[in-house]
C-alpha positions in Angstrom: -42.7 -0.9 21.5 -39.8 1.0 20.1 -36.3 -0.6 20.1 -33.6 1.3 22.0 -30.5 2.4 20.0 -28.2 -0.3 21.3 -30.7 -3.1 20.5 -31.1 -1.7 17.0 -27.3 -1.8 16.6 -27.1 -5.4 17.6 -30.0 -6.4 15.3 -28.4 -4.5 12.4 -25.1 -6.2 13.1 -26.7 -9.6 13.0 -28.6 -8.7 9.8 -25.3 -7.6 8.2 -23.6 -10.9 9.1 -26.4 -13.2 8.0 -27.1 -11.3 4.8 -23.5 -11.6 3.7 -23.6 -15.3 4.5 -26.3 -15.7 1.8 -23.7 -15.3 -1.0 -23.8 -19.0 -1.9 -27.6 -19.0 -1.7 -27.8 -16.8 -4.8 -24.5 -17.7 -6.5 -24.8 -21.5 -6.6 -28.1 -21.6 -8.5 -26.7 -19.2 -11.1 -23.7 -21.6 -11.6 -26.2 -24.4 -12.1 -28.0 -22.3 -14.7 -24.7 -22.1 -16.6 -23.3 -18.7 -15.7 -19.6 -18.3 -15.2 -18.0 -16.6 -12.1 -17.2 -13.4 -14.0 -20.7 -13.0 -15.2 -22.3 -13.7 -11.9 -20.0 -11.1 -10.1 -20.3 -8.5 -12.8 -24.1 -8.5 -12.4 -23.7 -8.4 -8.7 -21.4 -5.4 -8.8 -23.2 -3.5 -11.6 -26.6 -3.8 -9.9 -25.1 -2.9 -6.5 -23.4 0.2 -7.9 -26.7 1.5 -9.3 -28.7 0.7 -6.2 -26.0 2.2 -3.8 -25.7 5.3 -6.0 -29.4 5.9 -5.8 -29.3 5.4 -2.0 -26.4 7.9 -1.7 -28.2 10.5 -3.8 -31.3 10.1 -1.6 -29.3 10.5 1.6 -27.1 13.3 0.3 -23.8 11.4 0.7 -20.8 12.7 -1.1 -19.4 11.2 -4.3 -16.4 13.4 -4.2 -13.0 11.7 -4.6 -9.8 13.7 -4.8 -7.2 13.0 -7.5 -4.6 11.8 -4.9 -7.0 9.3 -3.5 -8.0 7.9 -6.9 -5.1 5.4 -7.3 -5.7 4.1 -3.8 -9.4 3.7 -4.5 -8.7 1.9 -7.7 -6.4 -0.5 -5.8 -9.2 -1.0 -3.2 -11.7 -1.8 -6.0 -9.3 -4.4 -7.4 -8.7 -6.0 -4.0 -12.4 -6.0 -3.2 -13.3 -7.6 -6.6 -10.4 -10.2 -6.3 -11.7 -11.2 -2.9 -15.1 -11.9 -4.5 -13.6 -13.7 -7.5 -11.5 -16.0 -5.4 -14.4 -16.8 -3.0 -17.0 -17.4 -5.8 -14.5 -19.6 -7.7 -13.9 -21.6 -4.5 -17.7 -22.4 -4.4 -17.0 -24.7 -7.4 -14.2 -26.6 -5.6 -15.6 -27.2 -2.1 -18.7 -27.1 0.0 -20.0 -23.6 0.4 -20.4 -24.0 4.2 -16.7 -24.8 4.6 -15.7 -22.0 2.2 -17.8 -19.5 4.2 -16.0 -20.6 7.4 -12.5 -20.5 5.9 -13.2 -16.9 4.7 -13.8 -15.9 8.3 -10.0 -16.1 9.1 -9.6 -12.6 7.7 -9.0 -11.0 11.2 -6.1 -13.4 11.7 -4.6 -12.3 8.4 -5.0 -8.7 9.5 -3.1 -9.3 12.7 -0.3 -11.1 10.8 0.0 -8.3 8.2 0.1 -5.6 10.8 2.8 -7.5 12.6 4.9 -8.1 9.5 4.6 -4.7 7.8 3.5 -2.2 10.5 5.5 -3.7 13.4 2.5 -4.2 15.6 3.3 -6.7 18.3 1.4 -10.0 18.4 0.2 -10.6 21.9 0.1 -14.0 23.5 -3.6 -14.0 23.1 -3.3 -13.3 19.4 -0.7 -16.0 19.0 -3.0 -18.5 20.6 -5.8 -17.3 18.3 -3.6 -17.9 15.3 -2.6 -21.3 16.5 -6.3 -22.3 17.1 -7.3 -20.9 13.7 -4.5 -23.0 12.0 -5.9 -26.1 13.6 -9.4 -25.2 12.3 -8.0 -24.7 8.8 -6.2 -28.1 8.9 -9.4 -29.9 10.0 -11.5 -28.1 7.3 -8.9 -28.9 4.6 -9.4 -32.6 5.3 -12.9 -32.8 6.8 -13.4 -36.6 6.2 -15.8 -38.7 4.2 -18.9 -37.1 2.9 -17.6 -33.5 2.7 -16.3 -32.0 -0.6 -13.1 -30.1 -0.3 -10.1 -29.7 -2.7 -6.8 -28.0 -2.2 -7.7 -25.6 -5.0 -10.8 -24.6 -3.1 -8.9 -24.0 0.2 -6.2 -21.9 -1.6 -8.8 -19.8 -3.3 -10.6 -19.0 -0.1 -7.4 -18.2 1.7 -6.6 -15.8 -1.2 -10.1 -14.3 -0.9 -9.6 -13.7 2.8 -6.1 -12.3 2.3 -7.3 -9.8 -0.4 -10.1 -8.6 1.9 -7.7 -8.3 4.8 -5.4 -6.0 2.7 -8.5 -4.1 1.6 -9.4 -3.4 5.2 -5.9 -2.4 6.2 -5.7 0.1 3.3 -8.9 1.8 4.6 -7.4 2.0 8.1 -3.8 3.0 7.3 -4.3 5.5 4.4 -6.1 8.7 3.7 -9.2 6.7 2.7 -10.1 6.5 6.4 -11.4 10.0 6.2 -14.0 9.1 3.5 -17.5 8.1 4.3 -18.1 4.4 4.4 -20.7 4.5 1.6 -18.3 6.5 -0.6 -15.6 3.9 -0.2 -18.0 1.1 -0.9 -19.5 2.8 -3.9 -16.1 3.3 -5.6 -14.8 -0.2 -4.4 -17.7 -1.7 -6.3 -17.4 0.6 -9.3 -13.6 0.2 -9.8 -14.0 -3.5 -9.0 -15.7 -3.9 -12.3 -12.2 -3.4 -13.9 -11.3 -6.9 -12.7 -14.4 -8.4 -14.4 -13.5 -6.5 -17.7 -10.2 -8.6 -17.7 -11.9 -11.8 -16.4 -14.5 -11.6 -19.2 -12.1 -10.6 -22.0 -13.4 -7.1 -22.4 -16.9 -8.4 -21.6 -16.9 -10.5 -24.7 -17.4 -13.6 -22.5 -20.2 -11.9 -20.5 -23.2 -14.3 -20.4 -26.8 -12.9 -20.4 -28.9 -13.3 -17.3 -31.0 -16.5 -17.7 -34.5 -15.1 -18.6 -36.4 -17.1 -16.1 -37.7 -16.3 -12.6 -34.9 -18.1 -10.7 -32.1 -16.5 -12.7 -33.5 -13.0 -12.4 -34.3 -13.4 -8.7 -30.8 -14.7 -7.9 -29.0 -11.8 -9.8 -31.2 -9.2 -8.0 -30.9 -11.0 -4.7 -27.1 -11.2 -5.0 -26.8 -7.5 -5.6 -29.3 -6.5 -2.8 -29.0 -9.0 0.1 -25.3 -9.9 0.6 -24.1 -6.6 -1.0 -26.3 -3.6 -0.4 -28.1 -4.8 2.7 -25.0 -6.2 4.3 -22.8 -3.1 3.6 -25.4 -0.6 4.7 -26.4 -2.4 7.9 -22.8 -3.1 9.0 -22.0 0.6 8.6 -24.9 1.7 10.8 -24.2 -1.0 13.3 -20.6 0.0 13.7 -21.7 3.6 14.4 -24.0 2.4 17.2 -22.3 -0.5 18.9 -18.7 -0.3 17.6 -16.5 -2.6 15.5 -15.7 -5.1 18.3 -19.4 -6.1 18.8 -20.0 -6.1 15.1 -17.0 -8.4 14.5 -18.4 -10.8 17.2 -21.7 -10.9 15.4 -19.8 -11.6 12.2 -19.6 -15.2 13.5 -23.2 -15.6 12.2 -21.8 -15.2 8.6 -20.0 -18.6 8.4 -22.8 -20.3 10.3 -25.3 -18.9 7.7 -23.2 -20.4 4.9 -23.1 -23.8 6.7 -26.8 -23.6 7.3 -27.6 -23.1 3.6 -25.0 -25.5 2.5 -26.5 -28.3 4.6 -30.2 -27.5 4.2 -30.4 -26.4 0.6 -27.4 -27.9 -1.2 -27.2 -31.3 0.6 -23.7 -30.8 1.9 -22.6 -33.2 4.6 -21.3 -31.8 7.9 -18.7 -34.2 9.3 -17.4 -34.3 12.8 -14.0 -33.0 11.7 -15.6 -30.2 9.7 -17.8 -29.2 12.7 -14.7 -29.2 15.0 -12.9 -27.0 12.4 -15.7 -24.6 12.2 -15.8 -24.3 16.0 -12.0 -23.7 16.1 -12.0 -21.0 13.5 -15.0 -19.1 14.9 -13.4 -19.4 18.4 -10.1 -18.1 17.1 -11.6 -15.1 15.5 -13.7 -14.3 18.6 -10.5 -14.4 20.7 -8.5 -12.1 18.5 -11.4 -9.6 18.2 -12.3 -9.6 21.8 -8.8 -9.5 23.2 -8.2 -5.7 22.9 -11.6 -4.9 24.4 -11.1 -7.2 27.3 -7.6 -5.8 27.9 -9.0 -2.2 27.9 -11.9 -3.2 30.2 -9.4 -4.8 32.7 -7.2 -1.6 32.7 -10.3 0.5 33.4 -11.3 -1.6 36.3 -7.9 -1.4 37.8 
């Protein structure tokens, strides 16, 4: 039986969210094998650039980038990479499940930035969402006995979320919005390597991939699953079911991080942490669904 187009869109959206949530599944074992954050992320980006480049050649997607868009694209690459660096650094200072959930506040940051710099009004619904999200962040910042969270970890994840929020706004508010999604992603990954050149002191601090099955599998897995698979499936899913539905399915991302954290890394999920996760997921669903519900109500009236 063949899936209809809408069902395919929802399945791909779920795959995108779950696959991105596997970041710690591949990163944490590499840390335990002795690799530093810069090396882990360099291999992730380098392998992903090659794989995505091959996919783009096969599908006939454009690599063209005009000179006036080049500075913007470099800035996007730096923001994209900084978001990864902050998140992967945070894995060393807190439970990966909690880190994955805190990263999910990015739509709230987008709403605040659009209000502060683009004079977009914050509706009552958005204000409630931000308040609920703040409560979730407070609970996750002090989740109780058994969970591992530090202030450094919380700050790093907030910076990761903020960097990615700015990255998304640049795509929406500049001439980059007219580029294909794969083109933006390819150059974001490519120019993001600039950050790792600095982080690794001109690559002099780049560590070799541990020549053992686990190390090789994690490096390849990191480049393929939470990077290529996630980016390609989310692009197709948005085309089919739209950004609102894809954003809702994004709630599977932090839940995936929590699942792996508890099941594989022995992290303890406290009552306060559980409440914090629920509040943050709820706040994001509110802020994402609000415009859609408002539009739907206007149509019915």
